N, C-alpha and C positions, 0 to 999 in steps of 0.2 A: 392471421397472426393477431393475438390479442395485445393489449397495452403492455402487459408484464414482459411479453416476449420481446417486443421491440425495445423496450428498456433494457433488458438483459443483453440483447445483441449489441446495443451500443456501449454498455458498461464493459462487456467482455472484450470487444474490439479496442477500446481505449486502454483497457488494462494490459492487453497483449502488446499493442503496438507503441504505447506511450508510457504508461506507468511502470510495468515491470522492468524494462531495460533500464530506466533511471533508478529504481529501487535498487536493483542488483548492483548498479554502479555505486550507490551510496553505501550499500552493505559492504562492498570491496573497500570503500574509503575507510569506514570505521573499523573494519577488521584489520586494516593496516595501521590503525592507530591515528588517523587523521580526523580532525574535527570537521563537523558539518558547518558550512556557511549559511547565512540568511536566506539564500535562494533555496538550498537544500531543505531547510526547515519549512519555508513556506510551500514547497512541493509536498513535503510530507503531510502538511495539513490538507491539502487538496486530495491526496491519496486517502486520508482517513475519512474525508467528507464523502468521497466515492463509496468506500467500504461501508459507512453508515448507511447510505442509501441501498446498498446491495444486500445488507443484512435482512432487511424486511422481505426483499425479494426471495432470498435464499431460504427464508423460512417457508414460503409458499411453493419453491421449487428446489427441493432437497439436492438435486443434482449439482448445484452451484455452490452448496455449503462449504465444500472442501477448499475450493479456490478462494472464496471469501476469508476463511478461517486462516489460510495461508498467508494472504496479504496482510491480515491484521497481525499474525505471527512475526512476519518480516518487519513490519512497522515497529512492533515491541521490541524486537532484537536490535534494530537500528538505533532506536531512541535510547534503549538502555545502554548500548556501547557508546553512544554519543555523549550521554550524560556523564559516564564514567570518564571518558577522555577529557571532557570540559572540567570536571571536578579535580583531575590530576594535573592540570596546567596552571 
């Protein structure tokens, strides 16, 4: 197993078991019109840090590009909705 493979395995496991469940929870929250709290925003920053790290790996391993782009898409959707909620309150 090369270094990239080990890193990808760790990132994918973290994404599947930790990040995605919480991201989906935040998406439900903003879809319901609820604002994100500071803990949610801090968590989204961690998610994007992971995604940034995964982008370079996905460039070398195209089989992971779809999942990385989906996480970024979810992040953008959540933050856009959260900003609209914040501006309307």
